[in-house]
C-alpha positions as CSV (number, residue, x, y, z in Angstrom):
1,M,0.0,0.0,0.0
2,G,1.7,3.2,1.2
3,L,2.6,6.0,-1.0
4,L,1.0,4.7,-4.2
5,D,-2.4,4.2,-2.6
6,K,-2.2,7.6,-1.0
7,L,-1.5,9.2,-4.4
8,L,-4.3,7.2,-6.0
9,G,-6.7,8.3,-3.3
10,R,-5.7,11.9,-3.7
11,G,-6.1,11.5,-7.5
12,K,-9.6,10.1,-7.0
13,K,-10.5,13.0,-4.7
14,A,-9.3,15.5,-7.3
15,A,-11.2,13.8,-10.1
16,A,-14.3,13.8,-7.9
17,D,-13.9,17.5,-7.3
18,L,-13.7,18.1,-11.0
19,T,-16.7,15.9,-11.8
20,D,-18.7,16.6,-8.6
21,N,-18.8,12.9,-7.9
22,A,-19.4,12.5,-4.1
23,R,-19.0,8.7,-4.3
24,L,-15.6,8.9,-6.0
25,R,-14.5,11.5,-3.5
26,Q,-15.5,9.2,-0.6
27,E,-13.7,6.2,-2.2
28,G,-10.5,8.3,-2.7
29,Q,-10.7,9.5,0.9
30,H,-11.1,6.0,2.2
31,Q,-8.2,4.7,0.1
32,E,-5.9,7.5,1.3
33,Q,-6.9,6.9,5.0
34,E,-6.3,3.1,4.6
35,A,-2.8,3.7,3.2
36,T,-2.1,6.1,6.1
37,A,-3.3,3.5,8.7
38,E,-1.2,0.8,7.0
39,D,1.9,3.0,7.2
40,R,1.2,3.8,10.8
41,A,0.8,0.1,11.7
42,A,4.0,-0.8,9.9
43,H,5.9,1.9,11.8
44,H,4.6,0.7,15.1
45,E,5.4,-2.9,14.3
46,E,9.0,-1.8,13.5
47,L,9.2,0.0,16.8
48,A,7.8,-3.0,18.7
49,Q,10.4,-5.3,17.1
50,K,13.2,-2.9,18.1
51,E,12.0,-2.9,21.7
52,R,11.8,-6.8,21.7
53,E,15.4,-6.9,20.5
54,R,16.4,-4.4,23.2
55,A,14.6,-6.5,25.8
56,A,16.4,-9.6,24.6
57,E,19.8,-7.8,25.0
58,H,19.0,-6.8,28.5
59,H,17.8,-10.3,29.3
60,A,21.1,-11.8,28.0
61,A,23.1,-9.2,29.9
62,R,21.2,-10.1,33.1
63,D,21.8,-13.8,32.6
64,D,25.5,-13.0,32.1
65,T,25.6,-11.1,35.3
66,T,23.8,-13.7,37.4
67,A,26.0,-16.5,35.9
68,S,29.2,-14.9,37.1
């Protein structure tokens, strides 16, 4: 999704404005919002993975400390 769907959604909204087509405008708006939500979800998944890796590093360091 992402950038292409955002651009397609904006294009549909622009075409809807020119043709006064409320249904096309709504479709474009939903397509653009869907792409934005997908981008946001992907960003949060990336952050969550980084935090999991950080937690694993701390867990390994804690195990090293207790083993000594």
